[in-house]
C-alpha angles and dihedrals in degrees: 000000000000093000092062092047087057092050090248093136099156092054090046090054090055092049093048092049090052090050091050091051086061098039111016093179098061106131096194092048092053090047093049092045089052090052092050091051090048092052088057093047092251093137099164090057090043090055093046093056095044087053089051090049092051092051087058095043110019093176098055104118096195092056091054091048092049090048089055090055090050091052090047092051088055091049089245092142099167091050091047092054091048090053092052090050091048089053089054092050094051092046108026094167095048115101095207099078097054092041092054092041090052092053089049091051091052088056088052090050094241096135101166092057090042092055091053091049093048090052092050090050091054092046093052095046124018089203087072093059098102096043091044094051092046091049092046089053090054091049091049089053088054086058093050089244097133096162090059090042091054090049091053092049089049091053091049090048092050089061092053111019092173095063101112095185091053090047089055091049090050092050092049092047092049091053091049091048090054092049091048093050088054092052095044091050088074099032133085136179109259088213131032092221145004110237091331098318116106114246094242093048090055091054095039094056101037103026131238089300085085090068089080091055116111125227090248094051091051103036104026114203095355108122114252119243121267115290092020135088137212087263093056110118130223085250088067096039098044104031096160095049091044096043093111091052089055092044092051093048091049090053091054094054 
């Protein structure tokens, strides 16, 4: 509608509502009305109309993706993830659902799942290759795997050598990877696992944020290993796997 293209969202909302009073089952009208509400930050109304649009066209992948964004804007994270997964089910050969899901998982600091989703997005649609490799690099950095992150950034850069911003990100990541390698060369994990889960697996799945977790928070009443207490953090227990967390924190001081 012309009103939306002119950033006259409030007027557009009135026009769409009038149209829906005449034809309440107009899919495009519900979708456009949802978009207008979203542009004004009215996310509950946005969600309501995307849900109405999906009821009319359950297999419209874009509507499911937009609904996921609405849920996310309302901090309804479980519902947002469900909407991304629904988009993938209705369009299993479309690369957009896994790409958007992967970006969402990065925000939730669930890097292992994000990496898998980014790879699926690139497999389904080669046009996603750059974005997928860049996203995978970000997820690998969340795991403290900077060598892999640098490799992913390099692959993204190879697809677009003229991207100056990406080149700067690659250079910065390369420098951080070198610094991390130096730290890890003299660091080991004090324990092979945390309550049966290898140190690196804990970080890979849940990100470096886990390095602040205490033994008690992760293992409950299980007695801590010798020379450690219930207040000992993963940073202390898994020094090698958490080396990037320590390096980052030191750089902020």
